[in-house]
All heavy atoms as a GROMACS GRO file, in nm:
protein
  561
    1MET      N    1   0.082  -0.120   0.000
    1MET     CA    2   0.000   0.000   0.000
    1MET      C    3   0.086   0.126   0.000
    1MET      O    4   0.070   0.211  -0.085
    1MET     CB    5  -0.094  -0.006   0.121
    1MET     CG    6  -0.170   0.121   0.146
    1MET     SD    7  -0.305   0.142   0.029
    1MET     CE    8  -0.377   0.287   0.092
    2LYS      N    9   0.179   0.136   0.096
    2LYS     CA   10   0.263   0.254   0.104
    2LYS      C   11   0.350   0.269  -0.021
    2LYS      O   12   0.369   0.378  -0.070
    2LYS     CB   13   0.351   0.251   0.229
    2LYS     CG   14   0.277   0.283   0.355
    2LYS     CD   15   0.371   0.298   0.471
    2LYS     CE   16   0.295   0.344   0.593
    2LYS     NZ   17   0.382   0.377   0.704
    3GLU      N   18   0.399   0.157  -0.070
    3GLU     CA   19   0.483   0.161  -0.190
    3GLU      C   20   0.401   0.208  -0.311
    3GLU      O   21   0.452   0.282  -0.395
    3GLU     CB   22   0.546   0.024  -0.217
    3GLU     CG   23   0.653   0.027  -0.321
    3GLU     CD   24   0.774   0.115  -0.287
    3GLU    OE1   25   0.805   0.131  -0.168
    3GLU    OE2   26   0.836   0.165  -0.381
    4ASP      N   27   0.275   0.169  -0.317
    4ASP     CA   28   0.188   0.214  -0.426
    4ASP      C   29   0.170   0.365  -0.423
    4ASP      O   30   0.174   0.431  -0.527
    4ASP     CB   31   0.050   0.148  -0.416
    4ASP     CG   32   0.054  -0.002  -0.440
    4ASP    OD1   33   0.152  -0.050  -0.500
    4ASP    OD2   34  -0.039  -0.071  -0.398
    5VAL      N   35   0.151   0.421  -0.305
    5VAL     CA   36   0.135   0.566  -0.290
    5VAL      C   37   0.264   0.636  -0.330
    5VAL      O   38   0.262   0.736  -0.402
    5VAL     CB   39   0.096   0.604  -0.144
    5VAL    CG1   40   0.098   0.754  -0.125
    5VAL    CG2   41  -0.040   0.547  -0.110
    6ARG      N   42   0.376   0.582  -0.288
    6ARG     CA   43   0.507   0.641  -0.321
    6ARG      C   44   0.528   0.641  -0.473
    6ARG      O   45   0.570   0.742  -0.531
    6ARG     CB   46   0.618   0.561  -0.253
    6ARG     CG   47   0.753   0.626  -0.260
    6ARG     CD   48   0.856   0.539  -0.187
    6ARG     NE   49   0.974   0.611  -0.154
    6ARG     CZ   50   1.063   0.656  -0.241
    6ARG    NH1   51   1.044   0.639  -0.370
    6ARG    NH2   52   1.169   0.722  -0.202
    7ILE      N   53   0.497   0.530  -0.537
    7ILE     CA   54   0.513   0.520  -0.683
    7ILE      C   55   0.419   0.617  -0.754
    7ILE      O   56   0.457   0.684  -0.849
    7ILE     CB   57   0.490   0.375  -0.729
    7ILE    CG1   58   0.606   0.287  -0.682
    7ILE    CG2   59   0.474   0.368  -0.880
    7ILE    CD1   60   0.583   0.138  -0.700
    8GLN      N   61   0.296   0.627  -0.706
    8GLN     CA   62   0.199   0.719  -0.765
    8GLN      C   63   0.249   0.864  -0.754
    8GLN      O   64   0.242   0.939  -0.852
    8GLN     CB   65   0.065   0.704  -0.694
    8GLN     CG   66  -0.041   0.800  -0.741
    8GLN     CD   67  -0.167   0.793  -0.656
    8GLN    OE1   68  -0.168   0.739  -0.545
    8GLN    NE2   69  -0.274   0.848  -0.708
    9LEU      N   70   0.298   0.902  -0.638
    9LEU     CA   71   0.349   1.039  -0.620
    9LEU      C   72   0.470   1.064  -0.709
    9LEU      O   73   0.483   1.169  -0.771
    9LEU     CB   74   0.385   1.062  -0.473
    9LEU     CG   75   0.268   1.074  -0.378
    9LEU    CD1   76   0.316   1.070  -0.233
    9LEU    CD2   77   0.188   1.201  -0.405
   10PHE      N   78   0.557   0.966  -0.717
   10PHE     CA   79   0.675   0.978  -0.802
   10PHE      C   80   0.636   0.995  -0.948
   10PHE      O   81   0.684   1.084  -1.017
   10PHE     CB   82   0.765   0.855  -0.785
   10PHE     CG   83   0.870   0.846  -0.890
   10PHE    CD1   84   0.983   0.925  -0.883
   10PHE    CD2   85   0.855   0.760  -0.997
   10PHE    CE1   86   1.079   0.919  -0.982
   10PHE    CE2   87   0.950   0.752  -1.096
   10PHE     CZ   88   1.063   0.832  -1.088
   11ARG      N   89   0.547   0.911  -0.995
   11ARG     CA   90   0.506   0.916  -1.136
   11ARG      C   91   0.438   1.049  -1.171
   11ARG      O   92   0.459   1.104  -1.279
   11ARG     CB   93   0.414   0.799  -1.170
   11ARG     CG   94   0.490   0.669  -1.178
   11ARG     CD   95   0.403   0.557  -1.221
   11ARG     NE   96   0.483   0.436  -1.234
   11ARG     CZ   97   0.435   0.314  -1.224
   11ARG    NH1   98   0.305   0.295  -1.206
   11ARG    NH2   99   0.513   0.209  -1.236
   12LYS      N  100   0.360   1.100  -1.079
   12LYS     CA  101   0.294   1.228  -1.102
   12LYS      C  102   0.397   1.340  -1.115
   12LYS      O  103   0.389   1.424  -1.203
   12LYS     CB  104   0.197   1.257  -0.988
   12LYS     CG  105   0.108   1.376  -1.014
   12LYS     CD  106   0.001   1.386  -0.908
   12LYS     CE  107  -0.091   1.501  -0.938
   12LYS     NZ  108  -0.195   1.515  -0.837
   13ARG      N  109   0.496   1.339  -1.027
   13ARG     CA  110   0.602   1.441  -1.034
   13ARG      C  111   0.685   1.423  -1.160
   13ARG      O  112   0.728   1.519  -1.223
   13ARG     CB  113   0.695   1.431  -0.913
   13ARG     CG  114   0.631   1.459  -0.779
   13ARG     CD  115   0.597   1.604  -0.754
   13ARG     NE  116   0.470   1.652  -0.797
   13ARG     CZ  117   0.352   1.622  -0.743
   13ARG    NH1  118   0.343   1.537  -0.645
   13ARG    NH2  119   0.241   1.674  -0.790
   14LYS      N  120   0.709   1.299  -1.200
   14LYS     CA  121   0.786   1.272  -1.322
   14LYS      C  122   0.713   1.327  -1.444
   14LYS      O  123   0.774   1.388  -1.531
   14LYS     CB  124   0.810   1.122  -1.336
   14LYS     CG  125   0.899   1.087  -1.452
   14LYS     CD  126   0.923   0.938  -1.460
   14LYS     CE  127   1.001   0.904  -1.585
   14LYS     NZ  128   1.010   0.761  -1.606
   15LYS      N  129   0.581   1.307  -1.451
   15LYS     CA  130   0.501   1.360  -1.561
   15LYS      C  131   0.512   1.512  -1.571
   15LYS      O  132   0.505   1.568  -1.679
   15LYS     CB  133   0.354   1.325  -1.540
   15LYS     CG  134   0.307   1.203  -1.607
   15LYS     CD  135   0.157   1.196  -1.591
   15LYS     CE  136   0.100   1.072  -1.650
   15LYS     NZ  137  -0.043   1.062  -1.627
   16GLU      N  138   0.526   1.576  -1.457
   16GLU     CA  139   0.535   1.722  -1.450
   16GLU      C  140   0.679   1.771  -1.471
   16GLU      O  141   0.708   1.888  -1.453
   16GLU     CB  142   0.481   1.772  -1.316
   16GLU     CG  143   0.335   1.741  -1.295
   16GLU     CD  144   0.287   1.766  -1.153
   16GLU    OE1  145   0.371   1.789  -1.064
   16GLU    OE2  146   0.164   1.760  -1.132
   17ASN      N  147   0.768   1.679  -1.507
   17ASN     CA  148   0.910   1.709  -1.530
   17ASN      C  149   0.981   1.766  -1.408
   17ASN      O  150   1.076   1.844  -1.420
   17ASN     CB  151   0.929   1.803  -1.650
   17ASN     CG  152   0.915   1.731  -1.780
   17ASN    OD1  153   0.940   1.612  -1.789
   17ASN    ND2  154   0.873   1.802  -1.882
   18CYS      N  155   0.939   1.726  -1.292
   18CYS     CA  156   1.002   1.773  -1.169
   18CYS      C  157   1.141   1.715  -1.149
   18CYS      O  158   1.223   1.772  -1.078
   18CYS     CB  159   0.916   1.736  -1.048
   18CYS     SG  160   0.757   1.816  -1.047
   19PHE      N  161   1.167   1.601  -1.211
   19PHE     CA  162   1.295   1.533  -1.193
   19PHE      C  163   1.382   1.542  -1.317
   19PHE      O  164   1.459   1.452  -1.346
   19PHE     CB  165   1.270   1.387  -1.155
   19PHE     CG  166   1.195   1.371  -1.026
   19PHE    CD1  167   1.065   1.323  -1.025
   19PHE    CD2  168   1.253   1.404  -0.906
   19PHE    CE1  169   0.995   1.307  -0.907
   19PHE    CE2  170   1.185   1.390  -0.786
   19PHE     CZ  171   1.055   1.342  -0.787
   20TRP      N  172   1.373   1.650  -1.389
   20TRP     CA  173   1.446   1.665  -1.514
   20TRP      C  174   1.598   1.655  -1.496
   20TRP      O  175   1.668   1.613  -1.587
   20TRP     CB  176   1.411   1.798  -1.582
   20TRP     CG  177   1.446   1.918  -1.499
   20TRP    CD1  178   1.366   1.981  -1.408
   20TRP    CD2  179   1.569   1.989  -1.498
   20TRP    NE1  180   1.431   2.086  -1.350
   20TRP    CE2  181   1.558   2.093  -1.404
   20TRP    CE3  182   1.690   1.973  -1.567
   20TRP    CZ2  183   1.662   2.181  -1.376
   20TRP    CZ3  184   1.792   2.062  -1.539
   20TRP    CH2  185   1.778   2.165  -1.446
   21SER      N  186   1.649   1.690  -1.381
   21SER     CA  187   1.794   1.689  -1.361
   21SER      C  188   1.848   1.558  -1.301
   21SER      O  189   1.966   1.546  -1.276
   21SER     CB  190   1.835   1.806  -1.271
   21SER     OG  191   1.781   1.791  -1.141
   22TYR      N  192   1.760   1.462  -1.279
   22TYR     CA  193   1.801   1.336  -1.218
   22TYR      C  194   1.841   1.234  -1.323
   22TYR      O  195   1.792   1.237  -1.436
   22TYR     CB  196   1.686   1.279  -1.134
   22TYR     CG  197   1.664   1.354  -1.005
   22TYR    CD1  198   1.604   1.479  -1.005
   22TYR    CD2  199   1.703   1.301  -0.884
   22TYR    CE1  200   1.583   1.549  -0.887
   22TYR    CE2  201   1.682   1.369  -0.766
   22TYR     CZ  202   1.623   1.494  -0.768
   22TYR     OH  203   1.603   1.562  -0.652
   23ASP      N  204   1.925   1.141  -1.285
   23ASP     CA  205   1.966   1.030  -1.370
   23ASP      C  206   1.846   0.938  -1.392
   23ASP      O  207   1.793   0.880  -1.298
   23ASP     CB  208   2.080   0.953  -1.303
   23ASP     CG  209   2.131   0.836  -1.385
   23ASP    OD1  210   2.076   0.809  -1.493
   23ASP    OD2  211   2.228   0.773  -1.340
   24VAL      N  212   1.801   0.927  -1.515
   24VAL     CA  213   1.681   0.851  -1.549
   24VAL      C  214   1.690   0.705  -1.505
   24VAL      O  215   1.593   0.646  -1.461
   24VAL     CB  216   1.652   0.860  -1.701
   24VAL    CG1  217   1.531   0.777  -1.739
   24VAL    CG2  218   1.633   1.004  -1.742
   25SER      N  219   1.808   0.647  -1.512
   25SER     CA  220   1.823   0.506  -1.475
   25SER      C  221   1.804   0.481  -1.326
   25SER      O  222   1.785   0.367  -1.284
   25SER     CB  223   1.960   0.455  -1.519
   25SER     OG  224   2.063   0.519  -1.445
   26LYS      N  225   1.808   0.586  -1.245
   26LYS     CA  226   1.794   0.571  -1.100
   26LYS      C  227   1.667   0.636  -1.047
   26LYS      O  228   1.654   0.659  -0.927
   26LYS     CB  229   1.915   0.633  -1.030
   26LYS     CG  230   2.044   0.564  -1.066
   26LYS     CD  231   2.161   0.628  -0.998
   26LYS     CE  232   2.289   0.561  -1.044
   26LYS     NZ  233   2.406   0.623  -0.990
   27MET      N  234   1.574   0.664  -1.133
   27MET     CA  235   1.454   0.737  -1.094
   27MET      C  236   1.372   0.669  -0.987
   27MET      O  237   1.320   0.734  -0.898
   27MET     CB  238   1.366   0.764  -1.216
   27MET     CG  239   1.426   0.860  -1.315
   27MET     SD  240   1.454   1.022  -1.246
   27MET     CE  241   1.292   1.090  -1.267
   28MET      N  242   1.357   0.538  -0.992
   28MET     CA  243   1.274   0.470  -0.894
   28MET      C  244   1.341   0.457  -0.757
   28MET      O  245   1.277   0.422  -0.660
   28MET     CB  246   1.232   0.332  -0.945
   28MET     CG  247   1.136   0.338  -1.061
   28MET     SD  248   0.992   0.445  -1.036
   28MET     CE  249   0.898   0.347  -0.921
   29SER      N  250   1.468   0.489  -0.750
   29SER     CA  251   1.536   0.483  -0.621
   29SER      C  252   1.558   0.622  -0.561
   29SER      O  253   1.647   0.642  -0.480
   29SER     CB  254   1.670   0.410  -0.636
   29SER     OG  255   1.756   0.483  -0.721
   30ILE      N  256   1.474   0.717  -0.600
   30ILE     CA  257   1.485   0.853  -0.547
   30ILE      C  258   1.465   0.850  -0.395
   30ILE      O  259   1.384   0.771  -0.344
   30ILE     CB  260   1.384   0.946  -0.615
   30ILE    CG1  261   1.410   1.090  -0.576
   30ILE    CG2  262   1.242   0.905  -0.586
   30ILE    CD1  263   1.336   1.190  -0.661
   31SER      N  264   1.535   0.933  -0.326
   31SER     CA  265   1.527   0.933  -0.180
   31SER      C  266   1.393   0.987  -0.132
   31SER      O  267   1.325   1.063  -0.202
   31SER     CB  268   1.639   1.019  -0.121
   31SER     OG  269   1.615   1.156  -0.148
   32ASP      N  270   1.356   0.946  -0.012
   32ASP     CA  271   1.233   0.996   0.049
   32ASP      C  272   1.237   1.148   0.058
   32ASP      O  273   1.139   1.216   0.030
   32ASP     CB  274   1.215   0.938   0.190
   32ASP     CG  275   1.191   0.789   0.190
   32ASP    OD1  276   1.162   0.731   0.084
   32ASP    OD2  277   1.202   0.729   0.299
   33GLU      N  278   1.353   1.200   0.096
   33GLU     CA  279   1.368   1.344   0.113
   33GLU      C  280   1.344   1.420  -0.017
   33GLU      O  281   1.280   1.524  -0.018
   33GLU     CB  282   1.507   1.376   0.169
   33GLU     CG  283   1.527   1.334   0.314
   33GLU     CD  284   1.552   1.183   0.331
   33GLU    OE1  285   1.583   1.114   0.231
   33GLU    OE2  286   1.538   1.136   0.445
   34SER      N  287   1.395   1.368  -0.128
   34SER     CA  288   1.374   1.433  -0.258
   34SER      C  289   1.228   1.429  -0.298
   34SER      O  290   1.174   1.527  -0.350
   34SER     CB  291   1.460   1.367  -0.366
   34SER     OG  292   1.595   1.394  -0.345
   35LEU      N  293   1.164   1.316  -0.274
   35LEU     CA  294   1.023   1.305  -0.307
   35LEU      C  295   0.940   1.403  -0.223
   35LEU      O  296   0.855   1.475  -0.275
   35LEU     CB  297   0.973   1.162  -0.286
   35LEU     CG  298   0.829   1.135  -0.326
   35LEU    CD1  299   0.806   1.165  -0.474
   35LEU    CD2  300   0.792   0.990  -0.294
   36ILE      N  301   0.967   1.409  -0.094
   36ILE     CA  302   0.897   1.503  -0.006
   36ILE      C  303   0.917   1.646  -0.055
   36ILE      O  304   0.822   1.724  -0.066
   36ILE     CB  305   0.946   1.488   0.140
   36ILE    CG1  306   0.901   1.354   0.198
   36ILE    CG2  307   0.896   1.604   0.226
   36ILE    CD1  308   0.967   1.316   0.328
   37GLU      N  309   1.041   1.680  -0.085
   37GLU     CA  310   1.072   1.816  -0.131
   37GLU      C  311   0.994   1.852  -0.257
   37GLU      O  312   0.934   1.960  -0.265
   37GLU     CB  313   1.221   1.828  -0.158
   37GLU     CG  314   1.263   1.962  -0.212
   37GLU     CD  315   1.411   1.971  -0.242
   37GLU    OE1  316   1.485   1.876  -0.211
   37GLU    OE2  317   1.452   2.074  -0.297
   38HIS      N  318   0.992   1.764  -0.354
   38HIS     CA  319   0.924   1.793  -0.480
   38HIS      C  320   0.772   1.800  -0.463
   38HIS      O  321   0.707   1.882  -0.527
   38HIS     CB  322   0.962   1.691  -0.587
   38HIS     CG  323   1.097   1.718  -0.644
   38HIS    ND1  324   1.212   1.673  -0.584
   38HIS    CD2  325   1.135   1.788  -0.753
   38HIS    CE1  326   1.315   1.713  -0.656
   38HIS    NE2  327   1.271   1.783  -0.759
   39VAL      N  328   0.716   1.718  -0.378
   39VAL     CA  329   0.572   1.725  -0.353
   39VAL      C  330   0.537   1.858  -0.286
   39VAL      O  331   0.442   1.925  -0.324
   39VAL     CB  332   0.523   1.605  -0.268
   39VAL    CG1  333   0.380   1.628  -0.218
   39VAL    CG2  334   0.530   1.477  -0.349
   40LEU      N  335   0.617   1.898  -0.188
   40LEU     CA  336   0.589   2.024  -0.118
   40LEU      C  337   0.608   2.145  -0.209
   40LEU      O  338   0.535   2.244  -0.196
   40LEU     CB  339   0.678   2.037   0.006
   40LEU     CG  340   0.649   1.938   0.119
   40LEU    CD1  341   0.751   1.953   0.230
   40LEU    CD2  342   0.508   1.956   0.172
   41LEU      N  343   0.700   2.138  -0.301
   41LEU     CA  344   0.723   2.250  -0.392
   41LEU      C  345   0.603   2.280  -0.482
   41LEU      O  346   0.578   2.394  -0.518
   41LEU     CB  347   0.845   2.224  -0.481
   41LEU     CG  348   0.980   2.243  -0.416
   41LEU    CD1  349   1.091   2.196  -0.510
   41LEU    CD2  350   1.002   2.388  -0.379
   42TYR      N  351   0.528   2.176  -0.520
   42TYR     CA  352   0.419   2.195  -0.615
   42TYR      C  353   0.282   2.212  -0.550
   42TYR      O  354   0.184   2.233  -0.618
   42TYR     CB  355   0.420   2.082  -0.719
   42TYR     CG  356   0.538   2.101  -0.810
   42TYR    CD1  357   0.662   2.048  -0.781
   42TYR    CD2  358   0.527   2.181  -0.924
   42TYR    CE1  359   0.771   2.070  -0.862
   42TYR    CE2  360   0.636   2.205  -1.006
   42TYR     CZ  361   0.757   2.149  -0.974
   42TYR     OH  362   0.866   2.172  -1.053
   43LEU      N  363   0.277   2.208  -0.418
   43LEU     CA  364   0.160   2.247  -0.339
   43LEU      C  365   0.026   2.190  -0.384
   43LEU      O  366  -0.074   2.260  -0.389
   43LEU     CB  367   0.151   2.401  -0.331
   43LEU     CG  368   0.269   2.469  -0.264
   43LEU    CD1  369   0.254   2.619  -0.274
   43LEU    CD2  370   0.283   2.425  -0.120
   44ASN      N  371   0.024   2.064  -0.416
   44ASN     CA  372  -0.102   1.995  -0.444
   44ASN      C  373  -0.149   1.935  -0.312
   44ASN      O  374  -0.084   1.845  -0.258
   44ASN     CB  375  -0.081   1.887  -0.550
   44ASN     CG  376  -0.206   1.811  -0.581
   44ASN    OD1  377  -0.273   1.758  -0.492
   44ASN    ND2  378  -0.238   1.802  -0.709
   45ILE      N  379  -0.259   1.983  -0.258
   45ILE     CA  380  -0.302   1.946  -0.123
   45ILE      C  381  -0.326   1.795  -0.109
   45ILE      O  382  -0.294   1.736  -0.006
   45ILE     CB  383  -0.426   2.027  -0.078
   45ILE    CG1  384  -0.447   2.014   0.072
   45ILE    CG2  385  -0.550   1.989  -0.154
   45ILE    CD1  386  -0.341   2.075   0.156
   46GLU      N  387  -0.380   1.731  -0.210
   46GLU     CA  388  -0.401   1.585  -0.204
   46GLU      C  389  -0.268   1.512  -0.193
   46GLU      O  390  -0.254   1.417  -0.114
   46GLU     CB  391  -0.478   1.537  -0.326
   46GLU     CG  392  -0.622   1.584  -0.331
   46GLU     CD  393  -0.692   1.546  -0.460
   46GLU    OE1  394  -0.643   1.456  -0.532
   46GLU    OE2  395  -0.795   1.607  -0.489
   47ASP      N  396  -0.170   1.555  -0.271
   47ASP     CA  397  -0.038   1.492  -0.266
   47ASP      C  398   0.031   1.519  -0.133
   47ASP      O  399   0.097   1.431  -0.077
   47ASP     CB  400   0.050   1.543  -0.381
   47ASP     CG  401  -0.002   1.500  -0.517
   47ASP    OD1  402  -0.090   1.412  -0.523
   47ASP    OD2  403   0.045   1.556  -0.618
   48ILE      N  404   0.014   1.638  -0.080
   48ILE     CA  405   0.075   1.672   0.049
   48ILE      C  406   0.014   1.584   0.159
   48ILE      O  407   0.086   1.532   0.244
   48ILE     CB  408   0.060   1.822   0.080
   48ILE    CG1  409   0.148   1.902  -0.017
   48ILE    CG2  410   0.096   1.852   0.225
   48ILE    CD1  411   0.128   2.051  -0.012
   49ASN      N  412  -0.116   1.566   0.154
   49ASN     CA  413  -0.181   1.478   0.252
   49ASN      C  414  -0.126   1.335   0.241
   49ASN      O  415  -0.104   1.269   0.343
   49ASN     CB  416  -0.332   1.478   0.233
   49ASN     CG  417  -0.397   1.606   0.281
   49ASN    OD1  418  -0.343   1.676   0.366
   49ASN    ND2  419  -0.512   1.637   0.225
   50GLN      N  420  -0.104   1.289   0.120
   50GLN     CA  421  -0.048   1.155   0.101
   50GLN      C  422   0.095   1.145   0.156
   50GLN      O  423   0.133   1.044   0.214
   50GLN     CB  424  -0.051   1.115  -0.046
   50GLN     CG  425  -0.190   1.083  -0.094
   50GLN     CD  426  -0.191   1.038  -0.239
   50GLN    OE1  427  -0.118   1.090  -0.322
   50GLN    NE2  428  -0.273   0.939  -0.267
   51ILE      N  429   0.172   1.251   0.137
   51ILE     CA  430   0.310   1.253   0.190
   51ILE      C  431   0.309   1.240   0.342
   51ILE      O  432   0.388   1.166   0.400
   51ILE     CB  433   0.383   1.382   0.145
   51ILE    CG1  434   0.429   1.369   0.002
   51ILE    CG2  435   0.499   1.419   0.235
   51ILE    CD1  436   0.541   1.269  -0.021
   52PHE      N  437   0.218   1.313   0.407
   52PHE     CA  438   0.209   1.303   0.553
   52PHE      C  439   0.166   1.163   0.596
   52PHE      O  440   0.217   1.111   0.694
   52PHE     CB  441   0.114   1.409   0.610
   52PHE     CG  442   0.178   1.543   0.625
   52PHE    CD1  443   0.144   1.648   0.540
   52PHE    CD2  444   0.271   1.566   0.725
   52PHE    CE1  445   0.203   1.772   0.554
   52PHE    CE2  446   0.331   1.691   0.740
   52PHE     CZ  447   0.297   1.794   0.654
   53GLN      N  448   0.074   1.102   0.525
   53GLN     CA  449   0.032   0.966   0.559
   53GLN      C  450   0.144   0.866   0.535
   53GLN      O  451   0.163   0.772   0.611
   53GLN     CB  452  -0.090   0.926   0.476
   53GLN     CG  453  -0.215   1.000   0.516
   53GLN     CD  454  -0.333   0.968   0.425
   53GLN    OE1  455  -0.318   0.908   0.320
   53GLN    NE2  456  -0.451   1.011   0.466
   54LEU      N  457   0.220   0.887   0.430
   54LEU     CA  458   0.326   0.795   0.392
   54LEU      C  459   0.447   0.803   0.485
   54LEU      O  460   0.499   0.702   0.530
   54LEU     CB  461   0.369   0.823   0.248
   54LEU     CG  462   0.468   0.730   0.182
   54LEU    CD1  463   0.412   0.589   0.174
   54LEU    CD2  464   0.501   0.780   0.043
   55PHE      N  465   0.490   0.925   0.515
   55PHE     CA  466   0.614   0.942   0.590
   55PHE      C  467   0.596   0.990   0.734
   55PHE      O  468   0.689   0.985   0.813
   55PHE     CB  469   0.706   1.041   0.517
   55PHE     CG  470   0.750   0.991   0.383
   55PHE    CD1  471   0.705   1.052   0.267
   55PHE    CD2  472   0.835   0.884   0.371
   55PHE    CE1  473   0.744   1.007   0.142
   55PHE    CE2  474   0.876   0.837   0.246
   55PHE     CZ  475   0.830   0.899   0.132
   56GLY      N  476   0.480   1.042   0.766
   56GLY     CA  477   0.456   1.094   0.901
   56GLY      C  478   0.501   1.238   0.915
   56GLY      O  479   0.586   1.288   0.841
   57TYR      N  480   0.440   1.304   1.010
   57TYR     CA  481   0.462   1.447   1.032
   57TYR      C  482   0.609   1.480   1.062
   57TYR      O  483   0.665   1.573   1.007
   57TYR     CB  484   0.372   1.496   1.145
   57TYR     CG  485   0.393   1.641   1.180
   57TYR    CD1  486   0.337   1.741   1.101
   57TYR    CD2  487   0.469   1.678   1.290
   57TYR    CE1  488   0.356   1.874   1.130
   57TYR    CE2  489   0.489   1.811   1.321
   57TYR     CZ  490   0.432   1.909   1.241
   57TYR     OH  491   0.452   2.041   1.270
   58LYS      N  492   0.671   1.402   1.150
   58LYS     CA  493   0.808   1.433   1.194
   58LYS      C  494   0.907   1.430   1.077
   58LYS      O  495   0.992   1.518   1.064
   58LYS     CB  496   0.854   1.337   1.302
   58LYS     CG  497   0.789   1.363   1.436
   58LYS     CD  498   0.842   1.269   1.541
   58LYS     CE  499   0.773   1.295   1.674
   58LYS     NZ  500   0.823   1.206   1.778
   59LYS      N  501   0.897   1.330   0.991
   59LYS     CA  502   0.991   1.319   0.879
   59LYS      C  503   0.970   1.431   0.778
   59LYS      O  504   1.065   1.490   0.728
   59LYS     CB  505   0.978   1.183   0.810
   59LYS     CG  506   1.085   1.161   0.704
   59LYS     CD  507   1.088   1.019   0.658
   59LYS     CE  508   1.206   0.997   0.566
   59LYS     NZ  509   1.231   0.857   0.541
   60VAL      N  510   0.845   1.464   0.749
   60VAL     CA  511   0.816   1.572   0.655
   60VAL      C  512   0.864   1.705   0.712
   60VAL      O  513   0.928   1.785   0.644
   60VAL     CB  514   0.666   1.578   0.619
   60VAL    CG1  515   0.635   1.701   0.534
   60VAL    CG2  516   0.623   1.451   0.548
   61LYS      N  517   0.837   1.730   0.838
   61LYS     CA  518   0.879   1.854   0.903
   61LYS      C  519   1.032   1.864   0.906
   61LYS      O  520   1.087   1.970   0.880
   61LYS     CB  521   0.824   1.862   1.044
   61LYS     CG  522   0.854   1.994   1.114
   61LYS     CD  523   0.787   2.000   1.248
   61LYS     CE  524   0.802   2.125   1.323
   61LYS     NZ  525   0.917   2.202   1.319
   62ARG      N  526   1.098   1.755   0.934
   62ARG     CA  527   1.246   1.753   0.939
   62ARG      C  528   1.302   1.790   0.803
   62ARG      O  529   1.397   1.866   0.792
   62ARG     CB  530   1.292   1.614   0.982
   62ARG     CG  531   1.428   1.608   1.038
   62ARG     CD  532   1.465   1.468   1.086
   62ARG     NE  533   1.389   1.363   1.024
   62ARG     CZ  534   1.331   1.263   1.091
   62ARG    NH1  535   1.341   1.255   1.221
   62ARG    NH2  536   1.264   1.169   1.029
   63LYS      N  537   1.244   1.741   0.696
   63LYS     CA  538   1.292   1.772   0.562
   63LYS      C  539   1.264   1.917   0.526
   63LYS      O  540   1.344   1.983   0.462
   63LYS     CB  541   1.224   1.678   0.458
   63LYS     CG  542   1.254   1.715   0.314
   63LYS     CD  543   1.402   1.717   0.286
   63LYS     CE  544   1.431   1.785   0.155
   63LYS     NZ  545   1.563   1.841   0.148
   64HIS      N  546   1.150   1.968   0.568
   64HIS     CA  547   1.110   2.102   0.528
   64HIS      C  548   1.176   2.210   0.613
   64HIS      O  549   1.182   2.324   0.573
   64HIS     CB  550   0.957   2.114   0.535
   64HIS     CG  551   0.904   2.241   0.479
   64HIS    ND1  552   0.936   2.286   0.353
   64HIS    CD2  553   0.824   2.335   0.532
   64HIS    CE1  554   0.876   2.400   0.332
   64HIS    NE2  555   0.809   2.433   0.438
   65SER      N  556   1.227   2.174   0.730
   65SER     CA  557   1.289   2.274   0.820
   65SER      C  558   1.425   2.317   0.773
   65SER      O  559   1.495   2.254   0.706
   65SER     CB  560   1.302   2.215   0.959
   65SER     OG  561   1.174   2.184   1.009
   0.00000   0.00000   0.00000
């Protein structure tokens, strides 16, 4: 379940070209921190809610601080 949400968030950001500077061969191994950062940058409330459910408040706050 959690992995499905992570993949969905990743694919959505990839469609939006958020990861244009990343090595394409390593895209599925993107760090949690990078995924959190990119989701927060694009301010989609549904995606932000999913990030909090996936990683928890403390981890998201630690990345954003």
